[in-house]
Every structure is written in C-alpha cells, then in structure tokens.
VOPAGU-2260 file (C-alpha; in pm, 1 decimal, decimal comma):
REM VOPAGU-2260
SITE   aa  ch    i         X         Y         Z
SITE  MET   A    0    8713,7   10720,5    7746,9
SITE  PRO   A    1    8418,2   10969,7    7685,3
SITE  ASN   A    2    8365,2   11309,2    7903,4
SITE  SER   A    3    8719,4   11132,9    8107,4
SITE  LYS   A    4    9021,0   11377,7    8194,2
SITE  ASP   A    5    9397,3   11252,0    8277,6
SITE  ILE   A    6    9470,8   11443,7    8532,2
SITE  ARG   A    7    9833,8   11302,2    8523,7
SITE  THR   A    8   10060,9   11627,7    8470,2
SITE  ILE   A    9   10359,1   11369,4    8440,1
SITE  PRO   A   10   10325,0   11007,9    8332,3
SITE  GLU   A   11   10353,5   10761,4    8698,5
SITE  THR   A   12   10588,2   10453,2    8528,3
SITE  GLN   A   13   10701,4   10211,7    8764,8
SITE  GLY   A   14   11013,4   10059,5    8741,3
SITE  LYS   A   15   10995,0    9617,8    8726,1
SITE  SER   A   16   11203,1    9614,7    9020,3
SITE  ARG   A   17   11276,8    9967,2    9194,4
SITE  TRP   A   18   11045,4   10183,7    9375,0
SITE  THR   A   19   11128,7   10575,6    9222,9
SITE  PRO   A   20   10884,6   10831,4    9410,1
SITE  PRO   A   21   10509,0   10930,0    9270,8
SITE  ARG   A   22   10503,7   11259,1    9065,0
SITE  GLY   A   23   10211,5   11412,3    8907,4
SITE  THR   A   24    9868,9   11435,2    9095,3
SITE  LEU   A   25    9949,4   11189,1    9347,6
SITE  GLY   A   26   10324,3   11302,2    9387,5
SITE  GLU   A   27   10163,0   11661,4    9464,9
SITE  LEU   A   28    9927,3   11469,1    9713,9
SITE  VAL   A   29   10205,1   11261,8    9857,1
SITE  ALA   A   30   10396,3   11569,0    9916,4
SITE  SER   A   31   10112,7   11747,4   10090,5
SITE  ALA   A   32   10030,6   11413,6   10322,0
SITE  ASP   A   33   10396,2   11463,0   10435,4
SITE  LYS   A   34   10325,4   11804,5   10554,5
SITE  ARG   A   35   10048,5   11723,6   10697,8
SITE  ALA   A   36   10193,7   11419,8   10863,3
SITE  GLU   A   37   10521,2   11656,8   11010,4
SITE  GLY   A   38   10224,9   11866,8   11169,6
SITE  LEU   A   39   10063,1   11639,9   11390,8
SITE  LEU   A   40   10429,3   11473,3   11496,6
SITE  SER   A   41   10426,5   11735,0   11804,7
SITE  GLN   A   42   10070,0   11551,0   11923,6
SITE  GLN   A   43   10196,7   11197,2   11834,4
SITE  SER   A   44   10199,1   11061,7   12174,5
SITE  SER   A   45    9876,2   11228,3   12257,1
SITE  LEU   A   46    9730,8   11040,4   11936,7
SITE  GLU   A   47    9885,5   10714,7   12037,7
SITE  ARG   A   48    9642,3   10765,4   12366,2
SITE  TRP   A   49    9331,4   10809,5   12218,6
SITE  ALA   A   50    9389,6   10502,2   11997,2
SITE  ALA   A   51    9482,2   10262,2   12250,6
SITE  ALA   A   52    9173,3   10395,4   12412,5
SITE  VAL   A   53    8898,5   10386,0   12130,8
SITE  GLY   A   54    8674,7   10106,4   12188,5
SITE  GLU   A   55    8678,7    9798,7   11917,4
SITE  ARG   A   56    8504,6    9926,5   11626,9
SITE  PRO   A   57    8348,2    9668,9   11331,8
SITE  GLY   A   58    8586,1    9493,3   11164,1
SITE  LEU   A   59    8649,6    9592,1   10769,9
SITE  GLU   A   60    8728,5    9276,4   10630,5
SITE  ALA   A   61    8507,8    9077,5   10807,0
SITE  ALA   A   62    8191,4    9249,0   10667,5
SITE  LEU   A   63    8302,8    9225,0   10320,5
SITE  ARG   A   64    8330,2    8845,9   10413,2
SITE  ARG   A   65    7997,9    8784,0   10284,3
SITE  VAL   A   66    7754,4    8548,5   10062,7
SITE  ASP   A   67    7624,4    8835,6    9826,8
SITE  VAL   A   68    7821,9    9177,2    9698,1
SITE  ALA   A   69    7946,8    9322,1    9952,1
SITE  LEU   A   70    7919,9    9683,6    9870,7
SITE  ILE   A   71    8227,5   10008,8   10044,8
SITE  ALA   A   72    7963,4   10276,0   10032,2
SITE  GLU   A   73    8178,7   10601,4    9982,8
SITE  ILE   A   74    8166,1   10993,9   10132,0
SITE  LYS   A   75    8337,2   11181,2    9902,7
SITE  ARG   A   76    8266,9   11631,2    9890,9
SITE  ALA   A   77    8523,8   11627,8    9587,4
SITE  SER   A   78    8789,5   11472,1    9346,8
SITE  PRO   A   79    9101,6   11647,0    9178,6
SITE  SER   A   80    8949,5   11480,0    8835,3
SITE  ARG   A   81    8576,1   11594,7    8866,8
SITE  GLY   A   82    8613,2   11919,2    9118,6
SITE  ALA   A   83    8283,0   11940,9    9351,0
SITE  ILE   A   84    8054,3   11623,2    9357,2
SITE  SER   A   85    7854,5   11674,4    9708,3
SITE  PRO   A   86    8083,6   11977,5    9887,7
SITE  THR   A   87    7738,8   12022,7   10113,8
SITE  LEU   A   88    7659,7   11645,1   10211,1
SITE  ASP   A   89    7593,2   11566,1   10589,7
SITE  PRO   A   90    7754,4   11286,4   10640,4
SITE  ARG   A   91    7573,6   11168,4   10907,9
SITE  ALA   A   92    7250,9   11146,5   10659,6
SITE  GLN   A   93    7491,9   10954,7   10433,5
SITE  ALA   A   94    7632,3   10711,3   10669,3
SITE  ARG   A   95    7243,3   10620,2   10792,7
SITE  ALA   A   96    7140,2   10583,1   10445,0
SITE  TYR   A   97    7418,4   10412,9   10288,8
SITE  GLU   A   98    7353,2   10133,4   10573,4
SITE  LYS   A   99    6997,8   10117,9   10586,5
SITE  GLY   A  100    7040,9   10068,8   10223,2
SITE  GLY   A  101    7269,0    9760,3   10278,6
SITE  ALA   A  102    7620,2    9881,6   10209,0
SITE  ALA   A  103    7882,0    9677,3   10398,4
SITE  ALA   A  104    8114,2    9943,8   10519,4
SITE  ILE   A  105    8162,0   10316,9   10472,2
SITE  SER   A  106    8468,7   10444,3   10334,3
SITE  VAL   A  107    8512,4   10840,4   10395,5
SITE  LEU   A  108    8741,2   11091,6   10239,4
SITE  THR   A  109    8942,8   11302,9   10450,6
SITE  GLU   A  110    9224,6   11513,4   10232,0
SITE  PRO   A  111    9128,2   11848,9   10265,3
SITE  GLN   A  112    9268,8   12017,4    9977,6
SITE  ARG   A  113    9200,3   11841,2    9670,9
SITE  PHE   A  114    8927,7   11635,7    9753,9
SITE  THR   A  115    8762,6   11872,3   10055,3
SITE  GLY   A  116    8733,3   11652,2   10342,9
SITE  SER   A  117    8830,9   11625,9   10683,6
SITE  ASN   A  118    8859,3   11410,2   11020,3
SITE  GLU   A  119    8527,1   11543,0   11109,5
SITE  ASP   A  120    8358,7   11405,2   10807,7
SITE  LEU   A  121    8499,9   11048,7   10939,1
SITE  GLU   A  122    8378,4   11087,3   11328,8
SITE  ALA   A  123    8039,8   11196,3   11188,0
SITE  ALA   A  124    7977,4   10885,4   10958,7
SITE  ALA   A  125    8112,3   10647,7   11259,4
SITE  ALA   A  126    7899,7   10791,4   11471,1
SITE  ALA   A  127    7580,5   10767,5   11276,7
SITE  CYS   A  128    7591,4   10390,9   11213,2
SITE  LYS   A  129    7718,1   10061,0   11321,8
SITE  LEU   A  130    7948,4    9999,8   10956,6
SITE  PRO   A  131    8305,1    9942,0   10983,1
SITE  ILE   A  132    8457,2   10342,4   10840,6
SITE  LEU   A  133    8760,8   10284,1   10587,0
SITE  ARG   A  134    8979,1   10615,1   10596,0
SITE  LYS   A  135    9099,5   10663,8   10219,8
SITE  ASP   A  136    9330,5   10925,0   10245,9
SITE  PHE   A  137    9769,2   10966,6   10162,8
SITE  HIS   A  138    9887,9   10750,2   10429,9
SITE  VAL   A  139   10235,6   10804,8   10460,7
SITE  ALA   A  140   10340,1   10838,1   10836,3
SITE  ALA   A  141   10274,1   10654,4   11135,0
SITE  VAL   A  142   10112,0   10910,1   11338,3
SITE  GLN   A  143    9838,4   10957,4   11090,5
SITE  LEU   A  144    9755,9   10588,0   11146,5
SITE  TYR   A  145    9706,3   10657,5   11533,8
SITE  GLU   A  146    9466,5   10947,4   11442,3
SITE  ALA   A  147    9285,0   10739,5   11190,3
SITE  ARG   A  148    9263,3   10510,6   11484,8
SITE  SER   A  149    9156,7   10758,5   11737,0
SITE  ILE   A  150    8890,1   10922,1   11494,9
SITE  GLY   A  151    8715,2   10603,2   11467,5
SITE  ALA   A  152    8861,2   10417,3   11162,2
SITE  SER   A  153    8817,2   10067,3   11167,0
SITE  ALA   A  154    9092,1   10083,8   10814,0
SITE  ALA   A  155    9296,1   10282,3   10627,8
SITE  LEU   A  156    9426,3   10287,1   10280,5
SITE  LEU   A  157    9734,8   10217,8   10209,0
SITE  ILE   A  158    9875,3   10333,3    9823,1
SITE  ALA   A  159   10142,0   10074,3    9674,9
SITE  ARG   A  160   10225,7   10317,9    9469,6
SITE  ALA   A  161   10256,4   10604,2    9695,2
SITE  LEU   A  162   10512,9   10388,1    9968,2
SITE  SER   A  163   10856,9   10278,8    9935,3
SITE  PRO   A  164   10859,5    9850,8   10004,2
SITE  GLY   A  165   11026,0    9979,4   10360,8
SITE  ARG   A  166   10752,3   10244,4   10446,9
SITE  PHE   A  167   10507,8   10047,8   10346,0
SITE  LYS   A  168   10580,6    9739,9   10581,9
SITE  LEU   A  169   10627,2   10011,9   10859,9
SITE  LEU   A  170   10303,8   10129,4   10827,6
SITE  VAL   A  171   10170,6    9800,7   10815,0
SITE  ASN   A  172   10267,3    9680,1   11101,8
SITE  VAL   A  173   10206,4    9990,8   11338,7
SITE  ALA   A  174    9889,1    9928,5   11192,4
SITE  ARG   A  175    9870,4    9598,1   11312,1
SITE  GLN   A  176    9957,2    9686,4   11618,4
SITE  ILE   A  177    9707,5    9891,1   11717,7
SITE  GLY   A  178    9443,8    9705,1   11540,6
SITE  LEU   A  179    9378,9    9928,3   11268,7
SITE  GLU   A  180    9331,2    9663,3   10944,7
SITE  VAL   A  181    9441,9    9801,3   10620,6
SITE  LEU   A  182    9309,6    9816,3   10265,6
SITE  ALA   A  183    9582,3    9844,5    9992,1
SITE  GLU   A  184    9593,5    9981,1    9661,1
SITE  VAL   A  185    9757,1    9831,8    9382,7
SITE  ARG   A  186    9815,4    9910,9    8995,2
SITE  ASP   A  187    9876,8    9547,2    8878,7
SITE  GLU   A  188    9982,2    9204,3    8947,3
SITE  ARG   A  189   10330,1    9292,2    9035,9
SITE  GLU   A  190   10227,4    9566,4    9312,1
SITE  LEU   A  191    9994,5    9327,6    9434,6
SITE  GLU   A  192   10275,7    9058,5    9492,6
SITE  GLU   A  193   10475,1    9294,1    9631,4
SITE  ASP   A  194   10188,5    9404,8    9868,1
SITE  VAL   A  195   10169,8    9051,8    9995,9
SITE  LYS   A  196   10507,5    8974,7   10004,4
SITE  GLN   A  197   10508,3    9310,0   10213,2
SITE  GLN   A  198   10265,7    9196,2   10448,1
SITE  GLN   A  199   10364,3    8873,9   10490,9
SITE  VAL   A  200   10697,3    8979,5   10640,7
SITE  ALA   A  201   10546,9    9228,5   10858,8
SITE  ARG   A  202   10318,7    8944,4   11021,6
SITE  GLY   A  203   10626,3    8724,4   11045,4
SITE  GLN   A  204   10789,5    9032,8   11222,2
SITE  TYR   A  205   10486,6    9038,4   11440,9
SITE  LEU   A  206   10494,9    8664,6   11575,0
SITE  VAL   A  207   10885,9    8674,8   11595,8
SITE  THR   A  208   10875,1    8947,2   11819,8
SITE  ILE   A  209   10529,8    8862,1   12046,3
SITE  GLY   A  210   10680,6    8497,1   12041,1
SITE  GLY   A  211   11001,6    8577,7   12214,0
SITE  CYS   A  212   11236,2    8451,0   11941,0
SITE  ASN   A  213   11479,0    8735,2   12060,7
SITE  ASP   A  214   11501,6    8606,9   12411,1
SITE  CYS   A  215   11702,7    8285,6   12330,3
SITE  HIS   A  216   11819,8    8319,1   11971,8
SITE  THR   A  217   11993,1    8642,1   11992,5
SITE  PRO   A  218   12323,0    8693,1   12225,6
SITE  TRP   A  219   12233,9    8947,6   12567,8
SITE  LYS   A  220   12455,1    9165,2   12687,1
SITE  MET   A  221   12436,0    9370,5   13038,4
SITE  GLY   A  222   12339,3    9733,7   12916,1
SITE  ALA   A  223   12299,0   10040,7   13178,6
SITE  LYS   A  224   11983,4    9885,8   13363,7
SITE  GLY   A  225   12111,0    9559,7   13329,6
SITE  PRO   A  226   12114,4    9225,9   13088,3
SITE  GLU   A  227   11919,4    9279,9   12728,5
SITE  PRO   A  228   11951,3    9136,9   12356,8
SITE  ASP   A  229   12244,6    9292,6   12146,9
SITE  MET   A  230   12053,6    9364,7   11853,2
SITE  SER   A  231   12338,1    9434,2   11656,6
SITE  ARG   A  232   12329,9    9010,8   11625,2
SITE  MET   A  233   11972,1    8942,8   11577,9
SITE  LEU   A  234   11860,4    8629,2   11588,1
SITE  SER   A  235   12256,9    8515,6   11545,6
SITE  GLY   A  236   12201,4    8217,4   11808,5
SITE  HIS   A  237   12521,0    8124,8   12039,1
SITE  PRO   A  238   12772,1    8330,2   11953,9
SITE  GLU   A  239   13109,6    8086,6   11835,9
SITE  HIS   A  240   13350,3    8312,8   11995,7
SITE  VAL   A  241   13214,1    8203,3   12325,4
SITE  PRO   A  242   13311,2    7882,8   12412,5
SITE  MET   A  243   13156,2    7691,5   12745,7
SITE  PRO   A  244   13301,6    7550,9   13017,2
SITE  ALA   A  245   13102,8    7229,4   13172,6
SITE  PRO   A  246   12787,1    7296,6   13267,0
SITE  PRO   A  247   12746,8    7341,2   13677,5
SITE  LYS   A  248   12596,2    7005,2   13835,5
SITE  SER   A  249   12225,8    7057,1   13839,9
SITE  ALA   A  250   12077,9    6912,9   14176,1
SITE  ASN   A  251   11774,4    6715,9   14196,1
SITE  GLY   A  252   11445,2    6942,5   14279,7
SITE  ALA   A  253   11443,7    7302,9   14229,7
SITE  TRP   A  254   11720,1    7374,0   14012,3
SITE  LEU   A  255   11716,4    7155,6   13762,5
SITE  TRP   A  256   11864,3    7300,8   13448,9
SITE  SER   A  257   12102,2    7638,7   13425,6
SITE  GLY   A  258   12111,3    7922,9   13142,0
SITE  ALA   A  259   12431,2    8055,1   12977,5
SITE  ALA   A  260   12481,0    8475,8   13044,1
SITE  THR   A  261   12390,9    8541,1   12719,5
SITE  ASN   A  262   12084,8    8325,0   12743,4
SITE  THR   A  263   12210,9    8145,7   12410,2
SITE  ALA   A  264   12344,7    7819,9   12550,4
SITE  PHE   A  265   12124,2    7591,7   12840,5
SITE  ALA   A  266   12220,9    7249,1   13021,7
SITE  GLY   A  267   11966,1    7019,6   13162,5
SITE  PRO   A  268   11872,7    6638,2   13146,3
SITE  TRP   A  269   11846,2    6680,6   12809,9
SITE  GLY   A  270   12255,0    6757,9   12799,6
SITE  VAL   A  271   12368,2    7154,4   12656,3
SITE  SER   A  272   12180,0    7296,4   12358,2
SITE  PHE   A  273   12297,9    7589,8   12213,9
SITE  ALA   A  274   12035,1    7824,3   12065,9
SITE  ARG   A  275   12065,8    7844,9   11638,7
SITE  ASN   A  276   12139,4    8140,3   11377,7
SITE  LEU   A  277   11813,2    8213,4   11260,6
SITE  THR   A  278   11977,5    8458,3   10968,7
SITE  PRO   A  279   11946,3    8431,4   10658,7
SITE  ASP   A  280   12347,5    8359,2   10657,8
SITE  GLU   A  281   12381,3    8112,0   10371,8
SITE  HIS   A  282   12688,7    7898,0   10547,9
SITE  THR   A  283   12596,4    7930,0   10932,7
SITE  GLY   A  284   12195,2    8037,9   10933,4
SITE  ILE   A  285   11942,9    7880,9   10721,4
SITE  GLY   A  286   12034,8    8069,6   10426,1
SITE  ILE   A  287   11975,8    7728,7   10239,4
SITE  TRP   A  288   11673,4    7665,9   10398,3
SITE  SER   A  289   11362,8    7608,5   10222,4
SITE  GLU   A  290   11001,5    7738,8   10286,3
SITE  GLU   A  291   10908,5    7344,2   10287,9
SITE  MET   A  292   11254,4    7251,9   10501,1
SITE  PHE   A  293   11143,9    7532,1   10811,1
SITE  ILE   A  294   10794,7    7396,6   10829,7
SITE  ASN   A  295   10896,1    7059,3   10850,1
SITE  THR   A  296   11167,9    7101,8   11132,5
SITE  ILE   A  297   10840,5    7380,1   11342,6
SITE  ARG   A  298   10598,3    7077,1   11249,5
SITE  SER   A  299   10848,9    6782,4   11310,4
SITE  GLY   A  300   11069,2    6860,8   11599,6
SITE  LYS   A  301   11293,0    6739,6   11428,7
SITE  HIS   A  302   11624,9    6982,3   11278,0
SITE  TRP   A  303   11545,7    6996,2   10851,8
SITE  GLY   A  304   11226,2    6800,9   10987,6
SITE  VAL   A  305   11408,3    6444,6   10943,2
SITE  SER   A  306   11791,0    6485,8   11176,1
SITE  ARG   A  307   11767,8    6471,3   11570,3
SITE  PRO   A  308   11498,2    6612,8   11824,4
SITE  ILE   A  309   11499,2    7049,0   11834,3
SITE  LEU   A  310   11621,9    7031,3   12248,9
SITE  PRO   A  311   11461,9    7222,7   12501,2
SITE  PRO   A  312   11422,7    7479,3   12623,2
SITE  MET   A  313   11296,9    7567,4   12255,1
SITE  PRO   A  314   10903,0    7525,0   12288,0
SITE  TRP   A  315   10900,5    7424,4   11957,2
SITE  PHE   A  316   10548,6    7220,7   12047,2
SITE  ASN   A  317   10378,8    7547,8   12095,8
SITE  TYR   A  318   10512,5    7679,0   11796,7
SITE  ALA   A  319   10395,7    7369,0   11597,1
SITE  LYS   A  320   10075,1    7500,3   11637,5
SITE  MET   A  321   10074,3    7768,8   11415,8
SITE  SER   A  322    9888,3    7753,5   11082,1
SITE  ASP   A  323   10085,2    7725,3   10775,0
SITE  GLU   A  324   10081,0    8057,1   10697,5
SITE  ASP   A  325   10201,8    8235,8   11015,4
SITE  LEU   A  326   10492,2    7984,3   10971,2
SITE  ARG   A  327   10515,8    8086,1   10578,9
SITE  SER   A  328   10503,0    8464,7   10722,6
SITE  VAL   A  329   10822,1    8397,6   10991,6
SITE  TYR   A  330   11056,2    8213,2   10734,6
SITE  ALA   A  331   10954,8    8512,3   10471,8
SITE  TYR   A  332   11060,9    8766,7   10792,7
SITE  LEU   A  333   11376,6    8585,3   10865,8
SITE  ARG   A  334   11506,0    8603,3   10499,9
SITE  THR   A  335   11484,7    8997,8   10563,0
SITE  ILE   A  336   11689,1    9056,9   10847,0
SITE  LYS   A  337   12063,9    9108,9   10842,8
SITE  PRO   A  338   12285,3    8746,2   10781,7
SITE  VAL   A  339   12529,5    8693,4   11033,9
SITE  LYS   A  340   12786,7    8477,4   10969,6
SITE  ASN   A  341   12821,3    8293,0   11305,2
SITE  GLN   A  342   12899,2    7882,5   11346,5
SITE  VAL   A  343   12677,7    7800,5   11656,3
SITE  PRO   A  344   12810,5    7472,4   11832,7
SITE  ASP   A  345   12669,0    7155,5   11800,6
SITE  ALA   A  346   12446,4    7041,8   12076,7
SITE  VAL   A  347   12595,7    6801,5   12333,0
SITE  LEU   A  348   12358,8    6504,6   12400,0
SITE  ALA   A  349   12338,3    6348,4   12760,8
SITE  GLN   A  350   12517,4    6014,2   12768,4
C-alpha cells in the first residue's frame, strides 16, 4: 500500500494448532510489558485494594450496543509505525471533545515507550468525561489489570497473539472478578474462535466457582484448619474407595438428613445419594456426554435428561434457570479440567 510501512522485523506467522511467543515489534512490546508488570508486583496488594475501591465505571459493551454507529475515539501520542502523532495533546480536552462529538467510548494508549502514553493520560480522560474508557496497552499479567481498574478504566485490551491460551484465560478470569471488561484483538477467524472458546471456558469456571459445585462434587478432607476440598480430586464425586455404611436413622423433627465426612454422600427421605463425577473421564465421568445431554440433564432434573430424577441436595432447579449460554460455558469448562477415574456408586432410592 502507498505510504505504508512494515514495522515487523520478523514475520509473525502462527501455527494452526500451537501457540508460539510473538516476535518482531510485537515481541519487543510484549517483552517490555513483562518487565513493566514485574516492576508492579511489589504494589499488587495496594493495586488490588484500589481496584476494589473504584466506583462503578460506564460499561463499554453497553455503550457500543446502540442502533447507530458506535465509535471508539482514540487518544494516542505516538505509534511505532508513524512515530510522533500528537505529542503535546491535552487528554482532558481531547476526551471532552470526543464526548461532545458523539463518541461512544474512548481508548487511551498507556504504553510508555513506543506509544509514549501514560496512566496519567487515562486518569485525565476518565476524569474529564462520562464515557467508558478502554485501556490500550500490552497486558500480560494480572497486576496490570488491577492497575487498569484502579486508574479508571472500564475495559482493557487483550491481544490474543501476544498471550498463550492459558494466560489469556487467566487474565479474562481476573478481569471478570474485578469488574473490568475485556476487548480482545484477534487477527483471523481461527484466533476469534479460540478467543470465544477461552472466554466461554473462563465464564464456565466462574459459574462453577460461585455456584458452589466444589462443595459437594469435590471430596473433602481434613486440613490444618479443618475440613477442606481435596482439589487433587476436583469435581470427581464420591470416592469409589470410600464405601458408606447404612445411614443413621433420622428422627422426625429438626434433623431429617445427614451427610458423609467427605461431603459427597447424603441420606434422607429420598434414600442415599452420591455426588457424581463431573470430570471429563470417558468411563466414569461426563467424558462421553454431549453438550445437549448436559443441558437437558440440568433443564429436566433427570440423569441424561431422560433417566431417574436428580436427587437432593443437588439444587438443579436453581441451575435450570441459567441461560443456555451459561450452561454451555459450564459444560465447556468441565471439559477442560483434569479427568479423574472414579466410579461413583449408584444412588439407593428409598423404598
């Protein structure tokens, strides 16, 4: 293209199935970001507190969902390809002008070396307008996301090419936990699919965590401070090597059901139920389950969606109210955890 300049010193071709660290200009920027993130680690506790104390910021996604064109206007002093662009700009005045001009949101470059940006630019823009602010930087560590939230960002940019799938997933999870939206940059359909998958898995992990699935489906053990989930057997259900004796008789009144020390076996008027193996083991877990089978099970409250009822204390009727998207996310996450071979005993129904 006329007047264009290729700033990559080494081609950044990406294999179809295996992520490799970026090279060229992007690799240099990522390496610099790694050093900056390392320098922030001593402040991480403070940044976490500040991030938690920041009031609610306008949402980026909500701002972009409008019937007319939604424009993200940018505050950028320089770039590696063009050099200096507007080195003396006033971020406050620029933000106010963008807001007056009808922009839906503002992105602020904070990378200090090749883009000559700063956190102060973002803080000034956030203070000068009511628009959501996207922090555009090379985010490679959780501490940078705490920093982004603490200086007033509504969202942070994650570049798929710059991050391994595992790190991308970690950063998405951290962002969700602190109320920071994520804008992912992808180069092609393959990266987009991988990004969507990683975000879906991260959402599923979040839902499994807050839904208390480990409370019953992960066997408990005695730790230094009392009972705790044995995460080496995460979500593998009642241990097959722990046979349960006949349950104690329940007296009518206040005590109507009882639970095992592992918190994976329960007895009550329904009989005896055992927490199932939710890991992707093909023989003893849900490894052969399809997404449709999983969703039908939760929606109907029946095993495989057609078999016997799911027994207490599983609150399936609450999970049945989840959206299809959320249930797909839970299923996607469960497919990624460590498979554990553990044949859970069949339930014993009350006569």
